[in-house]
N, C-alpha and C positions, 0 to 999 in steps of 0.2 A: 964353487963345489954343486955338485947336483944334489936337490934335496933328495930327502930320503922317499921313498915311495912304498906307501903299502898296500897290499890286496887286502888286510885284513884288521880292524881297529881294536883290541881287547877294550880299552879303556871306553870307547863309545859303545861297545856292548853291555859293559857294566853299566856304564850311565844310565842307559835307557832302563834295565831293570830297577835300579833303584829310584830314579826318578817316576818312573808308573809301578812302583810298589804297590800302591792301592788298587789299580785294576786288576793285577793278578793275584794280590793278596785277598782282595775281597772276594773275588771269582773261586780261591781257596779254601776261605773259609764255607761260602755257601755248600761248596760239593761237601765237604766235609763234616757238614750236617747230616746227611744221609747215613754213610757209616757208623757214625756215631748212634744216630736213631736205629740203627739195626743193632749195633751192641748192647744198647738197652735193653731192647726188648726179646734179646735172647737171652740177656744174662737174668733176666725176671722171669722166664718161662713161659715165655708167650708162644704155643705150640704153631700158631702160624707161619713164624720167622723159622722155626727150627726144621730146616729143608734137606734133603740132601743135596750134594756136590752138583748133581745134573741139574736140580730146579735152581739152583744159582747161577749155574751157566744159561738155563733158559733165561734167567731175568736179564745177565748182563746182554745177553744178545737182542733181547726185547728192548733195552735202554739205546744199543747201540742202533738200532735199524728204526727206532721210532722218537727217541730223543735227543741224541749227540746229532743228527745232521743240524735239526734247529738250534738247539746251542751254541755249534759251531758257526752258522749263518751269522748269528747275532754277534757273538763273543770276536770275531773275526774283524769284523768290521773296525770295533773298537779297538782290537790292537794294532791295527792299519793306521788309524786316526792319530794312534799316540806315536807309534817308531817313523811314521813318514809328515809327521806334523809340520817339519821344519821346511818343507817345501812349500810351502803355502805364505811362508812370511819372508819378504823380501830381505830383510835385516840377517835372518836366522841360515837363510839359503846361501846366501853371499859369503856369510861368514865361514860354513861347513865347507863350499865349493874353494876355498882358500887353503885350506890345510892341506899339507903335502901327505895327502892319501888321494888315490886313484879314486873313479868314482865306482867303480868294480867292489874297491875296499867298501866305501859307504855304504853299497848297495847290501853286502855281505853281512857286515857288523849289525845293520837293521832289522836285513830280512831275520836273521838266525836268532836277534832278541825280540824280534816279534815271534817267530815260533817257540822261544822259549816261555814267552808270556801264555802262549795258546795251551803249552802243555805241562805249565806248572801245577793249573789246577786241575787236570786229569792225574797227574802223577799223585799228588796228595791224596786225593779222593781214591785212586785205584789202591794204592799202598795201604790206604786204612780197612779197605774193603778185602784184600789179601789176608789182612792181619787178623780182622775178625773170621775169614771162614779158615784161617790155619788155626785158631783158637780153639775154635767149635766143632772143627773135622771137618768143615765143608771146602775144601781147597780143590779145585780143579783144574790143572797148569793148562791142558789144551783149550779147554773154552777160554782160560783167562788170556794166553798168547795170542789166539785169533780177535779177543776184542781189542787188545792193546793194538796188532795191526790195522785194525778199522779205524781206531781213534786215531792214531796215526797218519792214514790214508786221506779221513776226513778234513783233521785240522792243517796238514798241509795243503790239500785242495783250495779250502776257503781262505786260508791265509793269501797264497798266489794269488787267487781271484782279486781278492781285497787288494793284494800291493798292485797287481796290473791295473786296476782301474786308478788308484790312487796316482800313477805316472801319466794317465790320460788327462787329468785333471789338475788346476792350479787352485783349486777352490776347496778350502776343507768343508763348507758346508756341502757343495756337490756331491762331495766323493760318496757320501752313503746314499744317494741318490741315485746317481749312477750305479753304485753295487748292486743296489735291489733291483736296478732294472736290469742288471745285466743275469741277472739269476731269475728273473719271472717275466722279461721280456715277452719270452716267446709264448710262454703260455699265454698272458694276457693279450697279446693280438691274436693268437688262434681263436680265443673266445671272444673277441670282438667282431673278428671280421666272421667268425659262424653268426654273430648275433645279426649283424647287417645282413647279411647272405639270407637268413633267414625272414628279412623284411620284404625281399624281393622274389625269392625262390620258393618255389610252391613246394611242400613236402621235405624242405629243410628246417632241420632243428638247431636252436641254439644251445648247444652242448658241447663242454670239455671231451673232446675224444683222446687227449692224453700224445696226439699223434707228435708233439712238440716238447715234449717232456722231458727229452735226452737234452735239450737246449734250456732246460730249466731244472738245474741238477738237484736241488732240496726237494722239488715235487716227484723227481725221478726215485730219488733215492726212499723217497717215504712210500712210492707207489710199488715197487720191484725189489726192495731189498725186505727180505722176511726170517721168519724163525718156522722150521720145520720139525714140529713134534711128532715123536712115535709114543703112545701109551698101550700097556697091556693091563688086561682087567685079573686081578688077581683076589682068591678068595681069602678072608682074614675073618678071626674070632673076637669079638670084644671081650672085654674084662667080664662082663655078665653071660658069655658063652653065645652071643648072639651072632650069627653067621650073616656076613654081608660082604659084596663086592666093593673091591676098590679100583680105582685107576692110578698105575704107577707109570712114571715116566720112566721111558728105558733108553731115550737115544734122541739127541737133540741135533739140530743141522742150520748152519745160517745159509740160507737161498741167496743166490746170485751176490756171493763176497765178491765175485771177481771184479763187479762193477765198481766198487771202492778203486781196487787197482786200477782201472782204465781211467776213473778221474783221476787219480793220483798222476797219472801219467800226463794227461791235461794238464792239471797243477803245474807240472815239471816245464813246460812247453809254456804258459802263461809268465812263468817268472822268467823263463829266457826271453819273452817278449817286453818283459817290464825293465829288465837289463837292459835290452836295448832300445828301450824309449828313453830310459834315462842316460843312458851315454849321447845323446844327441838333443837332450832337455835342455832348453835356454834357462839361465836363472830368471831371466827378467818373466817367464811367464808364471809367476807366482802371484795368485790374486786371480788366472785367468781362469774361466769357467770351462773351457777347453784346451790344455796345452800341447796338444800336437796339432799342427798347422792343418794335413789333409783331413783330420777328421771332424773341422768346424764344419763344410757343407755338408757331412754326415746328420751332426747335432742340430743344424739347422732345419733341414729337411726331414730329419726324423721327429724332432718337434711338433713340425707343421703338421708331417701326417698324424703322427698321435692326436694331435688337438682337431684335427679335422675328423679322424676317427671316432673320436670320444665327444668332442665338445659338439658336431655335426649333429650326431646322433640324439644328443641331450635337446639341441637346440627344436629339431624338429618334433621330440615328443612333448614339448614344452609349447610350442606355436603351432604345430599342424596337426599331428597325429590324433589328437582327439577331438580338435574344433574342424577340420577340413577335410580330413581323410575319408576317402568312401573305401570300405572293406577292412579285410585285414591285413592287406599288401600295401607297403608304402608306394608313395608316389616317386618316381625317378628325380622331375624337376624343383620340387621343393626339398629336396632330402639333397641334392646337387646344389644347392643355393646356401643351405645351412652347412653342409659342409666345407663350403669354400669361404663363407665366412669365419668359421672356426679355423680353418687352414691359415687363413692369411692373419688372423690374429696370432697364432701361434709362432709362424714364420716371422713376424714382425719381434714377437716375447724375442726368441732364440736369437734375430741380430741384434734386439739390445744388450742381452746378457753379454754375447761374444764381443760387441763393440765397447760393452760400459758405458753404454751412452744413448741418449734420447734421439740422436739426430742419426736417423737409418733410414729414414724414407726416399732421401735424395737418388736415384738410380736402382730403386730395390725393385722397379715394376718387371720386371723380366723374371727375377725369382717369384713374385708374389703370381704372376700370371700363369707360371708352370705352376703351381700349388691350384690356382683355379680348374686348368686343363685337369689335370691329375684327378681332382674330384669329380668332374664330370665325366671323364672316359670311366671311372670306378664305378660310378652309378648307372652309366649306360652298359657298360659289360654284365652286371649282375641285373639290369630289369628284362636284357634281352638276351641272356643266359649265353653269351659268347663264349664261354668255357665249357658247356655242357655238364654243367653240375647237376641243374634241375631235370634233365633229360637223360641223366645217364643210369642205365640199367646193366649190372655187371652179367657179362655172358656166362652162360653154362659151362662148367668146368673152373672158372675161375675163382669160386668160393668154395670152402668146404661145408658150409651148412646155413639157411636162412631161419629167422625167427619171423614167422607170421602173428600179429596181435589183429584177431577181425571179432566182431560181432561176441565181444566180452569174452573172448577165448584166445589162450595161447598155443603157438603150435610150434615144434622145432623139426626140420626136415634136412636131413642128413642129405649129400652128395653120394651116391651109389648107392642107396637106401630107397630114397623117394625122389626119384629121378622123373616121373610123371607126373607126382605132385608140384615140385619144383618147376616144371614147365609150365603146368597151370600157373602157378604163381609168378611167373616171368611174364604169362600173357598178360593177367591180369594187372600187372604193375607199368606194362607198356601202354594198356587201355588207358588208364589213370594218366599218365605224362600224356599222352596223344590230348587229353582233355584239361592241360594245364589252366589256360586260360578261362573256362568255365570255372574253375575251382577256384582262382583269382577274384572272380567274383562272387562276394557273399551276401549278396542282397537276400538270396533265396531264403535265408534264415528266416526273414521277417516276414515271407509273402505266406497270406492266411486266405481262405473263403470267406464269403460273407457269415458264415455262422462261427469263424475265429478259430476253424483248424486249420492247423499248418497244410501248406500243399506239398511239404517235402518231407520226408523222412530224412535222417541222417545217422550217419554211422563214423565211427573212428576207426584207422587200420594204421599198423606200422610194420613196418618191416627193415630186418636187421640181417645185412649179409656179414658173414667172416669170409673176410680174403682169405686165401693161401699166404699172405705174409702175416697173418693175423690181425691186420686192422679191419676196421668195420665201416660199413656204408649204411646208414639209418636213415630212413625217409618216414615222416608221417604225414597221413593225410585227413582231413575234415570232408568224408564224401556226403555230397548231398543224393538221394536215389527217388526216383520216380518209378510209378507202376508204369507207365508207358515205355521208358528204357529199359525197365526190366526184363520186358517181353521182346526188344531189339536182338538180333545177334550181333555180337561182338561189343557190345558197349560194358563198362566195367561193372554195371549193375548186374548183367546177368553174368558175367564172370566169376563176381564175388559171390553171387548166389547159388553158382555152381560147384564154387571149391568146397567152401565150407557147409555145404549139405549134402555133399557126396558120403557114404558109408564109412568110407576108410579114414575120412577128417575125424569123424566121430571118435572111431577106433584110437586114431591118433591122440587126439585129445584127452582119451581115458587112459591112455598108454597101455592100450590091449594088446596082447601078444608082445610086448616090448619087454624081454627080457633085462635090459640096463636098468628097470626103474621099478621100483617094491613100494607098494603100498606100506608106509610107516604109521600112520593114524587118521586122525579127523577129530570134525566136531559137527554137532547137530545145535541147532538151536528151532525151539517151537514155539510160535508166539499163539496168544489166545485174545479176544476182543477188550476184555477189561485189563489186560498185563498180568492179573492175578496167579492165571497158570501159566505164565511164561517159564520155559526149563530147559537147559542148556545141559548138555552131555559131551565129555570127552571121548574119543572113539579109540580104543587100543587098536594096535596091527591087526589082530585076530577079527575085529568086527569090521575094522576100515576094509579090509580084504573079500570080505563075506559081501558086504554092501556093494564094492566094487564089480564083484562077480554078479549079483541082482540086477546093477545098470547096465552091465555087460549085454544081458539077455535081454533087457528092453531095447538095449540099440539094436540086437540082432532079429528082434522081432516086428521094429518100428516103433515102439511105443515110445523112444526118446523123440521126441518132436522134432522138424526143422526148425531153423530160426526163419522168424516171421519179422519182416523187415518194417510193415506199415500197419499191420493190427496185430498191436503188442497181447501176447497171451499171459499177462502176469497177471491178472486178474484172475483167471482159471487155475493158476497155479497155488499148491498150498503153500500156507504161510511158516514156510521151514527152511532155515537156511543150513544145509548140507554140505560141509568141505570136506576133502581127501586130501591128505599130504602124502608126499611122494621122495621118494630118495634115489638118485641117481648112481647106480655101481660104477659105472665105467667113469674111469677119470679121464677127465677133459675139460681144460680152463676154459675153452671157448662156449660151451654148453652150461647152463646152471647146474650144480649139483643138487638142487631141491625143486620140487615144484608143487604147486597147489591149486586146485580147482575145486570150481564150486559148481554143485548141483542144483536144476530147479527142478521140484519133484513135482508132477502134474497128475491128475485122475487115471490117466493111460497108463503110467508107468507101473502096472500090477505087481512084476517081480520086484521091483526096489518096496513098494509099499509094505507087501508081504513079508520082506526081508526085515525090513523096521519095525514089522509089527510082533515078528518073529523074536528079535531080540529085545522086546519090552522097552524099544526108545518110543513108540508113537501107540496111540489107539484110535485106530482106523474111524472109529464112531466120533471123535471127539476132533476132528483136523477142521480147520476152517480155512479158507481162500483168503487171497492176499484181498479180492476184491470185497469179500464179506468183511475183511479188517478193515476197509477203507470207508463201507458202506456206515460200520458202526462209528466209526471216529466222526465222520459228518453228521450223524444223527438221524441219518436219512430210514434206518429202519431200528427196530428194537434188538436186544440181544434175543429175546427167544426165539425172533422171527430168522434169525442167521443162521443158528444151529441147522443146518439143512445134513441128512444123512450124507453118505459117501455116494450110496447108490443111486439116489436123488439127483446128484450133482454130475454123475457120469452121464446120465439121459441128458 
C-alpha cells in the first residue's frame, strides 16, 4: 500500500507555533507596549497625542518607511532560524525526511508557520492601534489599509530572503552571517571599491553613491520610501483672544509605495528558488557552511576577494601608508602585496570552512595563484586607470546640471541656461585631468623659500555632474597654484582664475536675476578687538533682500573684488561675518532646495556698507579689519592705535 503523501502538514504548522511561542509572544508583547502607552497618554488628556486621523495616518506611514524595514530585517532571520533549524542537525533532518510528507509539504508548512510568526506581532500591535483610534475618533481606513499592505509586503520579502539563505547553508551560525551579507554586500562592496579607487585615482572620492542600493534592500527602502505631507496655514484665535497662525495637515501620501510591491515579487522569486534548492538538497549537507555544491567556489573566491579588499587595505595602512608612502596616493606594488597576503589567507580560511578540515594546502596552489594574479591585476588597473575612471569628463548634453565648488563658493549651472559657463567648466576639468600626474605628487605642499614662505598657493575644487539617468559623477581636486602657470595659456590655473572671476559667475553666486531663488533671511556677526563689543543679528527676509541688492550694486560697479589666489586680502576685509540664506522655488530633486552664501565685506564695498549702516547693523566709524584684530591678539599694537577711521583705511 502506498504511503500517504501530503503537500501540507497542519501538525507541523501548529507545532512550530507552539514550540517557538516565546519568539512571537515576546515580539507581540513589545509591540503591544506602544499602543498601550498611546492609550494611557490620550486617556489622561495629553494634548500632544490627541491628533486628527490624518496625523495618525502620517505617523503610521513614518513607522512603515523608517522603522518596519529594520524590524523586519532583524526579526525575519530569527523566525527563519527557528523554523528551518532542523536542516542543520543530521538527526532532525533525517527524521523529518523519512516522514510520509513531500518536501513541498515540509516547505509549505514551515514557510507558512514562519510567516505567521512574522505577522502575529504586527497583528497584535495593529489591532490595539485600531482599537485606540476607534475609541477616540482617530480611525482613518485608507491609511490603515495601505500600512497593512506595506507590512505584509515587507514581511514576506524579508522572510523569503531569509528562507532562501537558509537553504544555501547547512550551518545555523552561518545563516545570519550569509543573510546580512545578502542584504548589505552590494553597498559594502561599492564603498570598499570606491575607497580603494580613491587611493590610486586623482579626483575620485571615497563615498557611497547609492548606485547599488537596489541590491541592498534595507538601504533602498530607507532612502526611497518617504511620506509626502501637505500643510495649510489656518488663522486661529486662542482662549484669550490672541490671533495666531497654525499649520494644519491636509493630505498625506506614501511616496514610492510601489517599491514594496516590486520587492514582494522578488521575495516570491526567492521563495521559489528556496523550494528548488530544497528539492535537491542532500540530508547529509547538515553542518556544511555551504550546502549547494555549485556555490562552494563562489564562497571560496568571494571570501578571498573580500579579505583582499578589506584586509589588504588594512595591512597597507598599518605597515606602509604612514611609514613609507610618498604623497597622498597609494603605491601599486606594496598595495598588491598586502592584498595578495590577505586574499590568500581568506582563500585558505574559506577552504578550511568548506572542507571542515585544516588539511587544505595540498594541490591548492592554482587557486591561491589565481588570487595573487587578481590582486596584482586590480592594482594595475587602478594605478594606470585602464578603465578611464580618472580621465572621465562627461560630454556636454549627457548631464542636466553641474555643481562647482571653487574659491570657497558654490555654483549650480544648468544645461540649456548656462551652456557657455558649462563649456568653461568642462575645459577646466580637462585641463586638471591632463596634469593628473602633477597632482599625484604632493611634495609641493611642503616647499618653502628661505624665509619660510610657501612657494605654492592651493585651492580645493569639487565638480558634481548630474547625469540624465539621475546618477552623479563627482570629482574633487586639491590644486597647487603658481604665479608663473597662472599667466600661461591653457593651464588649469589660468582657466580657473578666468572662470571664477568673470562678472557672470559673481552674479550666479549671488543668484542675481534668478527668479528660482528667493532670499529668505541671513545673519551678521560683528567682531571687536577685546570681544566685549561682539554682536550678532538675525536678518529677516526684507533686510536680507535689501543687503543683497546693495551687494549686487557693488558687483556691477566692480567693488566686490576678484578672488586673489596668492596675496590674501583677508587682513584688509572688515571683521564681519555676513551670510544670506536662499530658498529655491522650483522643485528639482537634483538641485539643493536651499542655499547659503557668505559675503566678505571690504572697504571698497560702499553700497553694502551704506546699506548695513542704514539698517543700524554697523557703525562705520567703529569697524575693525581682520588684520587689526590679529594684531591686537598678537599684542603687537595697542588697542588705541588700532581704532583707525574708515576713511584712513581706504587710503
